[in-house]
mmCIF file of the N, C-alpha and C atoms, coordinates in Angstrom:
data_MODEL
# 
_entry.id   MODEL 
# 
loop_
_atom_site.group_PDB 
_atom_site.id 
_atom_site.type_symbol 
_atom_site.label_atom_id 
_atom_site.label_alt_id 
_atom_site.label_comp_id 
_atom_site.label_asym_id 
_atom_site.label_entity_id 
_atom_site.label_seq_id 
_atom_site.pdbx_PDB_ins_code 
_atom_site.Cartn_x 
_atom_site.Cartn_y 
_atom_site.Cartn_z 
_atom_site.occupancy 
_atom_site.B_iso_or_equiv 
_atom_site.pdbx_formal_charge 
_atom_site.auth_seq_id 
_atom_site.auth_comp_id 
_atom_site.auth_asym_id 
_atom_site.auth_atom_id 
_atom_site.pdbx_PDB_model_num 
ATOM 1   N N  . LYS A 1 1  ? -14.460 -30.402 -4.342  1.00 0.00 ? 1  LYS A N  1 
ATOM 2   C CA . LYS A 1 1  ? -13.359 -30.058 -5.068  1.00 0.00 ? 1  LYS A CA 1 
ATOM 3   C C  . LYS A 1 1  ? -12.590 -29.215 -3.633  1.00 0.00 ? 1  LYS A C  1 
ATOM 4   N N  . LEU A 1 2  ? -13.084 -28.314 -2.845  1.00 0.00 ? 2  LEU A N  1 
ATOM 5   C CA . LEU A 1 2  ? -12.634 -27.451 -2.279  1.00 0.00 ? 2  LEU A CA 1 
ATOM 6   C C  . LEU A 1 2  ? -12.490 -28.207 -0.790  1.00 0.00 ? 2  LEU A C  1 
ATOM 7   N N  . ALA A 1 3  ? -13.296 -29.046 -0.538  1.00 0.00 ? 3  ALA A N  1 
ATOM 8   C CA . ALA A 1 3  ? -13.248 -30.032 0.894   1.00 0.00 ? 3  ALA A CA 1 
ATOM 9   C C  . ALA A 1 3  ? -11.525 -31.035 0.390   1.00 0.00 ? 3  ALA A C  1 
ATOM 10  N N  . ALA A 1 4  ? -11.831 -31.651 -0.866  1.00 0.00 ? 4  ALA A N  1 
ATOM 11  C CA . ALA A 1 4  ? -10.262 -31.989 -0.930  1.00 0.00 ? 4  ALA A CA 1 
ATOM 12  C C  . ALA A 1 4  ? -9.248  -31.551 -1.011  1.00 0.00 ? 4  ALA A C  1 
ATOM 13  N N  . ASP A 1 5  ? -9.285  -30.284 -1.464  1.00 0.00 ? 5  ASP A N  1 
ATOM 14  C CA . ASP A 1 5  ? -8.015  -29.296 -1.438  1.00 0.00 ? 5  ASP A CA 1 
ATOM 15  C C  . ASP A 1 5  ? -7.936  -29.060 0.072   1.00 0.00 ? 5  ASP A C  1 
ATOM 16  N N  . TYR A 1 6  ? -8.435  -28.529 0.825   1.00 0.00 ? 6  TYR A N  1 
ATOM 17  C CA . TYR A 1 6  ? -8.628  -28.683 2.160   1.00 0.00 ? 6  TYR A CA 1 
ATOM 18  C C  . TYR A 1 6  ? -8.026  -29.798 2.610   1.00 0.00 ? 6  TYR A C  1 
ATOM 19  N N  . ALA A 1 7  ? -8.305  -31.060 2.934   1.00 0.00 ? 7  ALA A N  1 
ATOM 20  C CA . ALA A 1 7  ? -7.987  -32.185 3.348   1.00 0.00 ? 7  ALA A CA 1 
ATOM 21  C C  . ALA A 1 7  ? -6.533  -32.187 2.771   1.00 0.00 ? 7  ALA A C  1 
ATOM 22  N N  . HIS A 1 8  ? -6.276  -31.940 1.684   1.00 0.00 ? 8  HIS A N  1 
ATOM 23  C CA . HIS A 1 8  ? -4.905  -32.629 1.191   1.00 0.00 ? 8  HIS A CA 1 
ATOM 24  C C  . HIS A 1 8  ? -4.074  -31.220 0.895   1.00 0.00 ? 8  HIS A C  1 
ATOM 25  N N  . PRO A 1 9  ? -3.608  -30.512 1.422   1.00 0.00 ? 9  PRO A N  1 
ATOM 26  C CA . PRO A 1 9  ? -2.887  -28.995 1.610   1.00 0.00 ? 9  PRO A CA 1 
ATOM 27  C C  . PRO A 1 9  ? -1.217  -29.247 0.594   1.00 0.00 ? 9  PRO A C  1 
ATOM 28  N N  . GLU A 1 10 ? -0.930  -30.930 0.632   1.00 0.00 ? 10 GLU A N  1 
ATOM 29  C CA . GLU A 1 10 ? 0.093   -31.607 -0.261  1.00 0.00 ? 10 GLU A CA 1 
ATOM 30  C C  . GLU A 1 10 ? 0.202   -31.417 -1.629  1.00 0.00 ? 10 GLU A C  1 
ATOM 31  N N  . ARG A 1 11 ? -1.067  -31.350 -2.051  1.00 0.00 ? 11 ARG A N  1 
ATOM 32  C CA . ARG A 1 11 ? -1.612  -31.077 -3.558  1.00 0.00 ? 11 ARG A CA 1 
ATOM 33  C C  . ARG A 1 11 ? -1.066  -30.149 -4.425  1.00 0.00 ? 11 ARG A C  1 
ATOM 34  N N  . PRO A 1 12 ? -0.318  -30.077 -5.568  1.00 0.00 ? 12 PRO A N  1 
ATOM 35  C CA . PRO A 1 12 ? -0.154  -28.888 -6.334  1.00 0.00 ? 12 PRO A CA 1 
ATOM 36  C C  . PRO A 1 12 ? -1.637  -28.331 -6.750  1.00 0.00 ? 12 PRO A C  1 
ATOM 37  N N  . VAL A 1 13 ? -1.454  -26.805 -6.426  1.00 0.00 ? 13 VAL A N  1 
ATOM 38  C CA . VAL A 1 13 ? -2.713  -25.569 -6.822  1.00 0.00 ? 13 VAL A CA 1 
ATOM 39  C C  . VAL A 1 13 ? -2.990  -25.462 -8.287  1.00 0.00 ? 13 VAL A C  1 
ATOM 40  N N  . GLU A 1 14 ? -4.006  -26.085 -8.712  1.00 0.00 ? 14 GLU A N  1 
ATOM 41  C CA . GLU A 1 14 ? -4.354  -25.605 -10.255 1.00 0.00 ? 14 GLU A CA 1 
ATOM 42  C C  . GLU A 1 14 ? -4.773  -24.304 -10.087 1.00 0.00 ? 14 GLU A C  1 
ATOM 43  N N  . VAL A 1 15 ? -4.047  -23.219 -11.133 1.00 0.00 ? 15 VAL A N  1 
ATOM 44  C CA . VAL A 1 15 ? -4.327  -22.267 -11.175 1.00 0.00 ? 15 VAL A CA 1 
ATOM 45  C C  . VAL A 1 15 ? -4.911  -21.737 -12.623 1.00 0.00 ? 15 VAL A C  1 
ATOM 46  N N  . ASP A 1 16 ? -5.913  -21.385 -12.940 1.00 0.00 ? 16 ASP A N  1 
ATOM 47  C CA . ASP A 1 16 ? -6.864  -20.923 -14.485 1.00 0.00 ? 16 ASP A CA 1 
ATOM 48  C C  . ASP A 1 16 ? -5.415  -20.165 -15.136 1.00 0.00 ? 16 ASP A C  1 
ATOM 49  N N  . PRO A 1 17 ? -4.719  -20.342 -16.298 1.00 0.00 ? 17 PRO A N  1 
ATOM 50  C CA . PRO A 1 17 ? -4.485  -19.101 -16.996 1.00 0.00 ? 17 PRO A CA 1 
ATOM 51  C C  . PRO A 1 17 ? -4.615  -17.650 -17.395 1.00 0.00 ? 17 PRO A C  1 
ATOM 52  N N  . THR A 1 18 ? -6.184  -18.097 -17.063 1.00 0.00 ? 18 THR A N  1 
ATOM 53  C CA . THR A 1 18 ? -7.536  -17.109 -17.594 1.00 0.00 ? 18 THR A CA 1 
ATOM 54  C C  . THR A 1 18 ? -7.121  -15.642 -16.479 1.00 0.00 ? 18 THR A C  1 
ATOM 55  N N  . ALA A 1 19 ? -6.679  -15.952 -15.167 1.00 0.00 ? 19 ALA A N  1 
ATOM 56  C CA . ALA A 1 19 ? -6.413  -15.256 -13.886 1.00 0.00 ? 19 ALA A CA 1 
ATOM 57  C C  . ALA A 1 19 ? -5.653  -14.248 -14.247 1.00 0.00 ? 19 ALA A C  1 
ATOM 58  N N  . PHE A 1 20 ? -4.632  -14.397 -14.812 1.00 0.00 ? 20 PHE A N  1 
ATOM 59  C CA . PHE A 1 20 ? -3.361  -13.560 -15.024 1.00 0.00 ? 20 PHE A CA 1 
ATOM 60  C C  . PHE A 1 20 ? -3.258  -12.783 -16.665 1.00 0.00 ? 20 PHE A C  1 
ATOM 61  N N  . GLY A 1 21 ? -4.406  -12.228 -16.709 1.00 0.00 ? 21 GLY A N  1 
ATOM 62  C CA . GLY A 1 21 ? -4.845  -11.447 -18.010 1.00 0.00 ? 21 GLY A CA 1 
ATOM 63  C C  . GLY A 1 21 ? -3.975  -10.448 -17.709 1.00 0.00 ? 21 GLY A C  1 
ATOM 64  N N  . ARG A 1 22 ? -4.151  -9.704  -19.152 1.00 0.00 ? 22 ARG A N  1 
ATOM 65  C CA . ARG A 1 22 ? -3.344  -8.224  -18.787 1.00 0.00 ? 22 ARG A CA 1 
ATOM 66  C C  . ARG A 1 22 ? -4.437  -7.263  -18.951 1.00 0.00 ? 22 ARG A C  1 
ATOM 67  N N  . ASN A 1 23 ? -4.255  -6.320  -18.309 1.00 0.00 ? 23 ASN A N  1 
ATOM 68  C CA . ASN A 1 23 ? -4.988  -5.105  -18.273 1.00 0.00 ? 23 ASN A CA 1 
ATOM 69  C C  . ASN A 1 23 ? -4.685  -4.116  -19.521 1.00 0.00 ? 23 ASN A C  1 
ATOM 70  N N  . TYR A 1 24 ? -5.182  -3.843  -20.444 1.00 0.00 ? 24 TYR A N  1 
ATOM 71  C CA . TYR A 1 24 ? -4.723  -2.672  -21.625 1.00 0.00 ? 24 TYR A CA 1 
ATOM 72  C C  . TYR A 1 24 ? -5.227  -2.015  -21.613 1.00 0.00 ? 24 TYR A C  1 
ATOM 73  N N  . PHE A 1 25 ? -5.869  -1.683  -20.109 1.00 0.00 ? 25 PHE A N  1 
ATOM 74  C CA . PHE A 1 25 ? -6.109  -0.011  -20.137 1.00 0.00 ? 25 PHE A CA 1 
ATOM 75  C C  . PHE A 1 25 ? -5.357  0.777   -19.428 1.00 0.00 ? 25 PHE A C  1 
ATOM 76  N N  . ASP A 1 26 ? -4.415  0.517   -18.516 1.00 0.00 ? 26 ASP A N  1 
ATOM 77  C CA . ASP A 1 26 ? -3.645  0.827   -18.216 1.00 0.00 ? 26 ASP A CA 1 
ATOM 78  C C  . ASP A 1 26 ? -1.890  0.689   -18.734 1.00 0.00 ? 26 ASP A C  1 
ATOM 79  N N  . ARG A 1 27 ? -1.599  1.413   -18.937 1.00 0.00 ? 27 ARG A N  1 
ATOM 80  C CA . ARG A 1 27 ? -0.134  1.511   -19.406 1.00 0.00 ? 27 ARG A CA 1 
ATOM 81  C C  . ARG A 1 27 ? 0.941   1.442   -18.457 1.00 0.00 ? 27 ARG A C  1 
ATOM 82  N N  . ALA A 1 28 ? 2.197   -0.003  -18.303 1.00 0.00 ? 28 ALA A N  1 
ATOM 83  C CA . ALA A 1 28 ? 2.908   0.213   -17.189 1.00 0.00 ? 28 ALA A CA 1 
ATOM 84  C C  . ALA A 1 28 ? 4.033   0.831   -17.675 1.00 0.00 ? 28 ALA A C  1 
ATOM 85  N N  . SER A 1 29 ? 4.221   1.204   -19.072 1.00 0.00 ? 29 SER A N  1 
ATOM 86  C CA . SER A 1 29 ? 5.522   1.685   -19.535 1.00 0.00 ? 29 SER A CA 1 
ATOM 87  C C  . SER A 1 29 ? 5.157   2.927   -19.331 1.00 0.00 ? 29 SER A C  1 
ATOM 88  N N  . ALA A 1 30 ? 4.037   3.792   -19.331 1.00 0.00 ? 30 ALA A N  1 
ATOM 89  C CA . ALA A 1 30 ? 3.745   5.152   -19.030 1.00 0.00 ? 30 ALA A CA 1 
ATOM 90  C C  . ALA A 1 30 ? 4.351   5.952   -17.650 1.00 0.00 ? 30 ALA A C  1 
ATOM 91  N N  . PRO A 1 31 ? 4.647   6.915   -17.252 1.00 0.00 ? 31 PRO A N  1 
ATOM 92  C CA . PRO A 1 31 ? 4.770   7.165   -15.953 1.00 0.00 ? 31 PRO A CA 1 
ATOM 93  C C  . PRO A 1 31 ? 3.964   7.918   -15.818 1.00 0.00 ? 31 PRO A C  1 
ATOM 94  N N  . GLU A 1 32 ? 3.593   7.500   -14.305 1.00 0.00 ? 32 GLU A N  1 
ATOM 95  C CA . GLU A 1 32 ? 2.269   7.984   -13.531 1.00 0.00 ? 32 GLU A CA 1 
ATOM 96  C C  . GLU A 1 32 ? 2.632   9.204   -13.237 1.00 0.00 ? 32 GLU A C  1 
ATOM 97  N N  . GLN A 1 33 ? 1.586   10.127  -13.602 1.00 0.00 ? 33 GLN A N  1 
ATOM 98  C CA . GLN A 1 33 ? 1.161   11.376  -13.739 1.00 0.00 ? 33 GLN A CA 1 
ATOM 99  C C  . GLN A 1 33 ? 0.435   11.986  -12.448 1.00 0.00 ? 33 GLN A C  1 
ATOM 100 N N  . GLU A 1 34 ? 0.635   12.855  -11.924 1.00 0.00 ? 34 GLU A N  1 
ATOM 101 C CA . GLU A 1 34 ? -0.279  13.392  -10.574 1.00 0.00 ? 34 GLU A CA 1 
ATOM 102 C C  . GLU A 1 34 ? -0.313  14.648  -10.862 1.00 0.00 ? 34 GLU A C  1 
ATOM 103 N N  . ASP A 1 35 ? -1.538  15.233  -10.727 1.00 0.00 ? 35 ASP A N  1 
ATOM 104 C CA . ASP A 1 35 ? -2.236  16.466  -10.620 1.00 0.00 ? 35 ASP A CA 1 
ATOM 105 C C  . ASP A 1 35 ? -1.870  17.570  -10.020 1.00 0.00 ? 35 ASP A C  1 
ATOM 106 N N  . GLU A 1 36 ? -1.956  18.519  -10.330 1.00 0.00 ? 36 GLU A N  1 
ATOM 107 C CA . GLU A 1 36 ? -1.183  19.806  -9.086  1.00 0.00 ? 36 GLU A CA 1 
ATOM 108 C C  . GLU A 1 36 ? -2.186  19.426  -7.519  1.00 0.00 ? 36 GLU A C  1 
ATOM 109 N N  . ASP A 1 37 ? -3.427  19.314  -7.760  1.00 0.00 ? 37 ASP A N  1 
ATOM 110 C CA . ASP A 1 37 ? -3.959  19.036  -6.566  1.00 0.00 ? 37 ASP A CA 1 
ATOM 111 C C  . ASP A 1 37 ? -3.845  18.359  -5.528  1.00 0.00 ? 37 ASP A C  1 
ATOM 112 N N  . ASP A 1 38 ? -3.186  17.276  -6.284  1.00 0.00 ? 38 ASP A N  1 
ATOM 113 C CA . ASP A 1 38 ? -3.076  15.482  -5.633  1.00 0.00 ? 38 ASP A CA 1 
ATOM 114 C C  . ASP A 1 38 ? -1.880  16.026  -4.768  1.00 0.00 ? 38 ASP A C  1 
ATOM 115 N N  . ALA A 1 39 ? -0.769  16.807  -5.480  1.00 0.00 ? 39 ALA A N  1 
ATOM 116 C CA . ALA A 1 39 ? 0.477   16.854  -4.889  1.00 0.00 ? 39 ALA A CA 1 
ATOM 117 C C  . ALA A 1 39 ? 0.377   17.923  -4.015  1.00 0.00 ? 39 ALA A C  1 
ATOM 118 N N  . GLU A 1 40 ? -0.183  19.046  -4.111  1.00 0.00 ? 40 GLU A N  1 
ATOM 119 C CA . GLU A 1 40 ? -0.559  20.027  -3.053  1.00 0.00 ? 40 GLU A CA 1 
ATOM 120 C C  . GLU A 1 40 ? -1.300  19.519  -1.577  1.00 0.00 ? 40 GLU A C  1 
ATOM 121 N N  . GLU A 1 41 ? -2.270  18.520  -1.614  1.00 0.00 ? 41 GLU A N  1 
ATOM 122 C CA . GLU A 1 41 ? -2.912  17.585  -0.716  1.00 0.00 ? 41 GLU A CA 1 
ATOM 123 C C  . GLU A 1 41 ? -1.853  16.715  -0.123  1.00 0.00 ? 41 GLU A C  1 
ATOM 124 N N  . ARG A 1 42 ? -0.954  16.220  -0.996  1.00 0.00 ? 42 ARG A N  1 
ATOM 125 C CA . ARG A 1 42 ? 0.256   14.769  -0.429  1.00 0.00 ? 42 ARG A CA 1 
ATOM 126 C C  . ARG A 1 42 ? 1.120   15.812  0.414   1.00 0.00 ? 42 ARG A C  1 
ATOM 127 N N  . GLU A 1 43 ? 1.766   16.856  -0.087  1.00 0.00 ? 43 GLU A N  1 
ATOM 128 C CA . GLU A 1 43 ? 2.560   17.748  0.727   1.00 0.00 ? 43 GLU A CA 1 
ATOM 129 C C  . GLU A 1 43 ? 1.740   18.157  1.967   1.00 0.00 ? 43 GLU A C  1 
ATOM 130 N N  . ALA A 1 44 ? 0.888   18.799  2.054   1.00 0.00 ? 44 ALA A N  1 
ATOM 131 C CA . ALA A 1 44 ? 0.405   19.002  3.553   1.00 0.00 ? 44 ALA A CA 1 
ATOM 132 C C  . ALA A 1 44 ? 0.082   17.765  4.330   1.00 0.00 ? 44 ALA A C  1 
ATOM 133 N N  . VAL A 1 45 ? -0.456  16.463  3.628   1.00 0.00 ? 45 VAL A N  1 
ATOM 134 C CA . VAL A 1 45 ? -0.430  15.109  4.374   1.00 0.00 ? 45 VAL A CA 1 
ATOM 135 C C  . VAL A 1 45 ? 0.814   15.180  4.982   1.00 0.00 ? 45 VAL A C  1 
ATOM 136 N N  . LEU A 1 46 ? 1.443   15.193  4.603   1.00 0.00 ? 46 LEU A N  1 
ATOM 137 C CA . LEU A 1 46 ? 3.135   14.842  5.068   1.00 0.00 ? 46 LEU A CA 1 
ATOM 138 C C  . LEU A 1 46 ? 3.558   15.653  5.552   1.00 0.00 ? 46 LEU A C  1 
ATOM 139 N N  . ALA A 1 47 ? 3.283   16.940  5.750   1.00 0.00 ? 47 ALA A N  1 
ATOM 140 C CA . ALA A 1 47 ? 3.568   17.780  6.512   1.00 0.00 ? 47 ALA A CA 1 
ATOM 141 C C  . ALA A 1 47 ? 2.991   17.803  8.305   1.00 0.00 ? 47 ALA A C  1 
ATOM 142 N N  . GLU A 1 48 ? 1.617   17.194  8.042   1.00 0.00 ? 48 GLU A N  1 
ATOM 143 C CA . GLU A 1 48 ? 1.053   16.829  9.320   1.00 0.00 ? 48 GLU A CA 1 
ATOM 144 C C  . GLU A 1 48 ? 1.651   15.574  9.627   1.00 0.00 ? 48 GLU A C  1 
ATOM 145 N N  . ILE A 1 49 ? 2.150   15.029  8.780   1.00 0.00 ? 49 ILE A N  1 
ATOM 146 C CA . ILE A 1 49 ? 2.555   13.373  9.541   1.00 0.00 ? 49 ILE A CA 1 
ATOM 147 C C  . ILE A 1 49 ? 3.906   14.085  10.158  1.00 0.00 ? 49 ILE A C  1 
ATOM 148 N N  . ALA A 1 50 ? 4.549   14.971  9.685   1.00 0.00 ? 50 ALA A N  1 
ATOM 149 C CA . ALA A 1 50 ? 5.705   15.306  10.511  1.00 0.00 ? 50 ALA A CA 1 
ATOM 150 C C  . ALA A 1 50 ? 5.526   15.594  11.886  1.00 0.00 ? 50 ALA A C  1 
ATOM 151 N N  . ALA A 1 51 ? 4.979   16.507  11.590  1.00 0.00 ? 51 ALA A N  1 
ATOM 152 C CA . ALA A 1 51 ? 4.149   17.130  12.880  1.00 0.00 ? 51 ALA A CA 1 
ATOM 153 C C  . ALA A 1 51 ? 3.714   16.575  14.130  1.00 0.00 ? 51 ALA A C  1 
ATOM 154 N N  . LEU A 1 52 ? 2.907   15.247  13.573  1.00 0.00 ? 52 LEU A N  1 
ATOM 155 C CA . LEU A 1 52 ? 2.248   14.410  14.808  1.00 0.00 ? 52 LEU A CA 1 
ATOM 156 C C  . LEU A 1 52 ? 3.587   13.542  14.850  1.00 0.00 ? 52 LEU A C  1 
ATOM 157 N N  . LYS A 1 53 ? 4.200   13.565  14.485  1.00 0.00 ? 53 LYS A N  1 
ATOM 158 C CA . LYS A 1 53 ? 5.420   12.390  14.628  1.00 0.00 ? 53 LYS A CA 1 
ATOM 159 C C  . LYS A 1 53 ? 6.416   12.789  15.674  1.00 0.00 ? 53 LYS A C  1 
ATOM 160 N N  . LYS A 1 54 ? 6.503   14.297  15.615  1.00 0.00 ? 54 LYS A N  1 
ATOM 161 C CA . LYS A 1 54 ? 7.284   15.123  16.494  1.00 0.00 ? 54 LYS A CA 1 
ATOM 162 C C  . LYS A 1 54 ? 6.313   14.906  18.038  1.00 0.00 ? 54 LYS A C  1 
ATOM 163 N N  . LEU A 1 55 ? 5.490   15.417  17.845  1.00 0.00 ? 55 LEU A N  1 
ATOM 164 C CA . LEU A 1 55 ? 4.492   15.159  19.046  1.00 0.00 ? 55 LEU A CA 1 
ATOM 165 C C  . LEU A 1 55 ? 4.250   14.000  19.725  1.00 0.00 ? 55 LEU A C  1 
ATOM 166 N N  . ALA A 1 56 ? 4.328   12.985  18.998  1.00 0.00 ? 56 ALA A N  1 
ATOM 167 C CA . ALA A 1 56 ? 4.517   11.379  19.548  1.00 0.00 ? 56 ALA A CA 1 
ATOM 168 C C  . ALA A 1 56 ? 5.485   11.491  20.371  1.00 0.00 ? 56 ALA A C  1 
ATOM 169 N N  . ALA A 1 57 ? 6.552   11.781  19.236  1.00 0.00 ? 57 ALA A N  1 
ATOM 170 C CA . ALA A 1 57 ? 8.120   11.538  20.518  1.00 0.00 ? 57 ALA A CA 1 
ATOM 171 C C  . ALA A 1 57 ? 8.315   12.500  21.689  1.00 0.00 ? 57 ALA A C  1 
ATOM 172 N N  . ASP A 1 58 ? 7.981   14.145  21.439  1.00 0.00 ? 58 ASP A N  1 
ATOM 173 C CA . ASP A 1 58 ? 7.496   14.771  22.468  1.00 0.00 ? 58 ASP A CA 1 
ATOM 174 C C  . ASP A 1 58 ? 6.613   14.096  24.318  1.00 0.00 ? 58 ASP A C  1 
ATOM 175 N N  . TYR A 1 59 ? 5.937   13.314  23.565  1.00 0.00 ? 59 TYR A N  1 
ATOM 176 C CA . TYR A 1 59 ? 4.873   12.984  24.691  1.00 0.00 ? 59 TYR A CA 1 
ATOM 177 C C  . TYR A 1 59 ? 5.556   11.308  25.020  1.00 0.00 ? 59 TYR A C  1 
ATOM 178 N N  . ALA A 1 60 ? 6.179   10.570  24.387  1.00 0.00 ? 60 ALA A N  1 
ATOM 179 C CA . ALA A 1 60 ? 6.568   9.741   24.989  1.00 0.00 ? 60 ALA A CA 1 
ATOM 180 C C  . ALA A 1 60 ? 8.009   9.902   25.398  1.00 0.00 ? 60 ALA A C  1 
ATOM 181 N N  . HIS A 1 61 ? 8.845   10.953  25.484  1.00 0.00 ? 61 HIS A N  1 
ATOM 182 C CA . HIS A 1 61 ? 9.789   11.218  25.801  1.00 0.00 ? 61 HIS A CA 1 
ATOM 183 C C  . HIS A 1 61 ? 10.052  12.632  26.711  1.00 0.00 ? 61 HIS A C  1 
ATOM 184 N N  . PRO A 1 62 ? 9.218   12.590  27.522  1.00 0.00 ? 62 PRO A N  1 
ATOM 185 C CA . PRO A 1 62 ? 9.159   14.086  28.782  1.00 0.00 ? 62 PRO A CA 1 
ATOM 186 C C  . PRO A 1 62 ? 10.442  14.619  28.962  1.00 0.00 ? 62 PRO A C  1 
ATOM 187 N N  . GLU A 1 63 ? 11.346  13.678  28.900  1.00 0.00 ? 63 GLU A N  1 
ATOM 188 C CA . GLU A 1 63 ? 12.803  13.996  29.461  1.00 0.00 ? 63 GLU A CA 1 
ATOM 189 C C  . GLU A 1 63 ? 13.563  15.255  28.557  1.00 0.00 ? 63 GLU A C  1 
ATOM 190 N N  . ARG A 1 64 ? 12.906  15.017  27.397  1.00 0.00 ? 64 ARG A N  1 
ATOM 191 C CA . ARG A 1 64 ? 13.804  15.655  26.720  1.00 0.00 ? 64 ARG A CA 1 
ATOM 192 C C  . ARG A 1 64 ? 13.422  17.120  26.262  1.00 0.00 ? 64 ARG A C  1 
ATOM 193 N N  . PRO A 1 65 ? 14.042  18.116  26.258  1.00 0.00 ? 65 PRO A N  1 
ATOM 194 C CA . PRO A 1 65 ? 13.955  19.290  26.460  1.00 0.00 ? 65 PRO A CA 1 
ATOM 195 C C  . PRO A 1 65 ? 13.126  19.959  25.397  1.00 0.00 ? 65 PRO A C  1 
ATOM 196 N N  . VAL A 1 66 ? 12.518  20.953  25.326  1.00 0.00 ? 66 VAL A N  1 
ATOM 197 C CA . VAL A 1 66 ? 11.307  21.548  24.996  1.00 0.00 ? 66 VAL A CA 1 
ATOM 198 C C  . VAL A 1 66 ? 12.024  22.521  23.993  1.00 0.00 ? 66 VAL A C  1 
# 
C-alpha cells in the first residue's frame, strides 16, 4: 500500500476517523492558567531577549551612536 501511495500521489488520501479523536483530559473551554514561577521566569527570559536584541543591533550597526 505504501508503494502504491508513493507511485500514485494523485489518488485521494484515506484517513482513519479515529485519528481525530477528542482529548477529554484537556478542557478547551477553560482558560490556560500560569503559575507565578512560570510568569516570573517568562518575564526574565523576555528581558534577556530584549537585551540580546539590542546587543545584536549594536553589533550589526557600529555606526550608530552609543
